[in-house]
C-alpha positions in Angstrom: -17.1 -34.4 8.2 -18.5 -31.0 9.0 -19.6 -28.2 7.0 -18.6 -24.9 8.6 -21.5 -22.8 8.2 -21.1 -19.6 11.1 -18.9 -18.0 8.6 -20.8 -18.8 5.4 -23.9 -16.6 3.8 -25.3 -17.7 -0.2 -21.9 -16.8 -2.3 -20.1 -20.1 -3.3 -16.9 -19.4 -3.1 -15.5 -22.3 -4.7 -16.4 -20.4 -7.6 -13.9 -19.2 -9.8 -17.1 -16.8 -11.4 -18.3 -15.1 -8.1 -14.2 -14.3 -7.1 -13.8 -13.0 -10.5 -16.3 -11.0 -10.5 -16.0 -9.1 -6.9 -11.6 -8.4 -8.0 -13.4 -6.6 -10.7 -15.6 -4.5 -8.4 -12.6 -4.3 -5.9 -9.0 -4.3 -7.1 -6.3 -3.5 -5.0 -4.6 -5.8 -2.7 -5.9 -7.4 0.1 -4.7 -10.6 3.3 -7.5 -12.2 4.6 -6.9 -13.2 8.3 -3.3 -11.2 9.0 -0.9 -9.7 7.1 2.7 -11.2 6.8 4.0 -9.1 10.0 1.5 -11.2 12.6 2.0 -14.2 10.9 5.9 -14.6 9.8 7.1 -15.4 14.0 5.0 -18.9 12.3 6.1 -19.1 9.0 9.2 -19.0 9.5 9.2 -21.4 12.2 8.5 -24.0 10.7 8.8 -22.8 6.4 12.7 -22.1 6.2 13.2 -19.2 3.5 14.9 -21.5 0.5 12.6 -24.1 0.3 9.8 -23.8 -2.4 6.4 -22.5 -1.6 2.8 -23.2 -2.7 0.8 -20.3 -1.1 -2.1 -22.0 -2.9 -5.8 -19.1 -3.4 -3.2 -16.3 -3.0 -5.8 -13.5 -4.6 -4.8 -10.7 -4.2 -2.7 -10.0 -1.4 0.6 -8.9 -0.5 1.1 -12.0 1.8 3.8 -13.0 -0.6 5.7 -9.7 -2.0 6.0 -9.5 2.2 7.9 -13.5 2.2 10.2 -12.1 -0.7 11.1 -9.0 1.7 11.8 -11.5 4.5 14.5 -13.4 2.7 12.0 -16.1 0.3 13.4 -17.5 -2.6 10.5 -19.2 -4.9 6.9 -18.6 -4.4 4.6 -20.3 -6.6 0.8 -18.5 -5.9 -2.1 -20.0 -7.5 -6.0 -18.4 -7.2 -9.4 -20.0 -8.9 -9.6 -16.2 -10.3 -7.8 -15.5 -14.0 -8.6 -12.0 -12.8 -6.7 -12.0 -9.4 -4.3 -14.0 -11.9 -3.7 -11.4 -14.4 -3.3 -8.2 -12.2 -0.9 -10.2 -10.0 1.0 -11.2 -12.6 1.5 -7.9 -13.7 1.8 -5.9 -10.5 5.2 -8.5 -9.4 6.1 -9.0 -13.3 9.7 -7.5 -12.5 10.1 -10.2 -9.2 11.4 -13.3 -10.9 10.7 -15.0 -7.1 6.8 -14.7 -7.5 5.0 -16.9 -10.1 1.6 -16.8 -11.0 -0.3 -19.2 -12.1 -4.3 -19.6 -12.6 -6.1 -22.8 -11.5 -8.4 -24.8 -9.4 -6.8 -25.8 -5.7 -9.0 -29.6 -6.0 -7.1 -30.7 -9.2 -3.2 -29.2 -9.7 -2.2 -32.0 -11.1 -0.1 -29.6 -13.6 2.1 -30.2 -10.1 4.3 -34.0 -10.1 4.2 -34.9 -6.2 6.2 -33.7 -3.5 6.9 -30.5 -5.9 6.9 -27.8 -2.1 8.7 -27.7 0.9 6.2 -25.4 2.4 2.3 -24.9 1.5 0.5 -22.1 2.6 -3.4 -21.7 2.8 -4.7 -18.5 4.3 -8.7 -18.5 4.5 -9.2 -21.2 1.0 -9.7 -24.4 2.8 -12.3 -21.9 4.7 -13.7 -20.9 1.3 -14.3 -23.8 -0.5 -16.4 -25.7 2.8 -18.9 -23.0 2.6 -19.2 -23.8 -1.3 -21.6 -26.4 -2.3 -20.0 -30.2 -1.7 -18.1 -28.8 1.4 -16.4 -32.1 2.9 -15.8 -33.0 -1.2 -14.1 -29.6 -2.2 -11.7 -30.0 1.4 -10.8 -33.4 0.5 -9.8 -33.0 -3.0 -7.7 -29.4 -2.4 -6.0 -31.8 1.0 -5.4 -34.5 -0.6 -3.6 -32.6 -3.2 -1.8 -30.8 -0.9 -0.8 -33.7 0.4 0.8 -35.2 -2.7 2.1 -32.0 -3.4 4.2 -31.9 0.1 7.6 -33.4 0.4 8.2 -35.8 2.6 8.5 -33.5 6.2 7.2 -30.2 4.4 4.4 -28.3 6.0 0.9 -27.5 5.2 0.8 -23.9 7.1 -3.5 -23.6 6.9 -5.1 -20.0 8.6 -8.5 -20.6 9.2 -11.1 -18.6 11.0 -13.4 -22.4 11.6 -13.9 -23.8 14.4 -11.5 -27.1 15.4 -14.2 -28.5 15.6 -14.9 -28.4 12.4 -11.5 -28.3 10.9 -9.7 -30.6 12.8 -11.6 -34.1 11.1 -10.3 -32.9 7.5 -6.5 -32.3 8.3 -6.1 -35.4 10.4 -6.9 -38.6 8.5 -4.7 -41.6 8.1 -4.1 -40.8 4.3 -2.1 -38.0 5.0 0.0 -39.4 8.1 -0.1 -35.8 9.3 1.5 -34.2 13.0 -1.0 -31.3 13.7 0.4 -28.7 16.0 -3.1 -26.0 16.8 -2.1 -22.1 17.3 -4.6 -20.1 18.8 -3.5 -15.9 17.0 -6.1 -13.3 18.1 -7.0 -10.9 16.6 -6.5 -7.2 17.2 -9.9 -5.2 17.2 -9.5 -2.1 15.5 
């Protein structure tokens, strides 16, 4: 398995302490890579609004809020950072469709097998690929995603990683996933 070092630096993005400090320092909301409005056609095409959705590495993004505004009914948001989770729980306590739990995506054993019709990952695998023991961390997370998906469920990975580096992680026979690759052009401001 490969480690994508093209966009990595010296931070350990798989470490809760890094993210806790970052969320304390930055506050506010931030959506990595793309906003929901750009991703909506893909999300709506693959994940019905009635689906139970797991947002891995939710951070302080507004994507889940935007999905609820678009008709999604049940989104479980998880993140390794207790700071992010506490902030988001307070912010969205009035929206029952959004639930938040602090956990490491490499061990989501609190959820039973086949709990979700859709799992959305917007940069979390990328973060793990930059951390310590990248191939092991990626395999642990993807194993959990595979376990948590219902038969016919969708894992939607939004990544800036090189497809030649990401694909070996996704096409492992143990997952038995059909993988479709779409390249979305980023907008330069």
